[in-house]
N, C-alpha and C positions, 0 to 999 in steps of 0.2 A: 497591500498584500505582501506577505513575506515571500522571499524567493523559495522556489521548490516546494510550495505548499498549494493545496487545493483551495479554491474559493468555496463558499457554501453551495453555490449553484452547481459547481462541478461535482462536489461530493454527492449532492442529491441525485445526480444522474447515474452515478455508479454504485451508490450505497447498497442497493439491492443485490448486487453481484456477489457480495460476501455472505457466506453462510452464517447462520446464527450459531452462537456458541453453546456449549453444553451447560446445563443448569447445575451440575455438580462440580466439585473441585475448586480450584483457585478462581478468583474473579477474573473475567476475561480482560485482555488488553483492548483499549479502544482501537477499533479497526481503522478509523481515519488517521489516528496518530501513527499507527503502523504503516499505512499506505504512504503518508507523508515522509516517513523515515526511508521507505524504499525509494521514493522519488529523489530524496536527498542523496542517497548512495549512488543511484544511477546517474544523477546529474553531476556529482562532484568526482566520482571515480575513486573515492577513498576506500580503504579496507573496511569491512563490516565492523571490525572491532573498534574503529574510530568514530562510529556513529554517536552523535551527541546524546546525552541522557534525556533530553527533552522528547525524544522519540520512543523512549522505553529501552529496555535492555536489548543490546545488539543481537543476542542469541534468539530472543523472541521474534524480533523483526525478521531475522534470517530464516528461522524455522517456518514462519508463516509465508514468507516469500517462496521458499522451497516447496511447501505444501501446495500453495496456489498454483505454482508452475506444474507440479505433478498432476493436479486436477485438470488443468487445461490440456496437458498432453494426453491424458486419459479420456478426454472428451466429456468430463463430468460437469463442467461449468463453463459459463461464458468467459470470454477474455476481454479485458479492457487494456488498451495501451494508450499511454499519454505521449503526445508529441508537443514539444515546446514551440510556441509562436509568440515571439517577443516576451511580454510579461504575463501572458495567459497560456492556458493549456487547452488543447483540443483533444477530445476523447473519441476514439473510434472503438465501437463495440461490435464484435463479430463472433 
């Protein structure tokens, strides 16, 4: 398992928390890739603009992170937080 990335089992647990994307406009960015990018930023502490390209454009990852946070604060969706435990992640959904 790569550092700061979800396993398939972990993604299966939280995948339903992310809203489906619109059917018009640009093709949507893979939500798992975006979430892995957010985990990478939160764990490394680097600036958003230094996000590696493998996670997609930093601005897309930031925009979705910001939108998901606003949804959580408005009470419109569930919230999942990841807490590191050695080389695995534990998810708490509340």
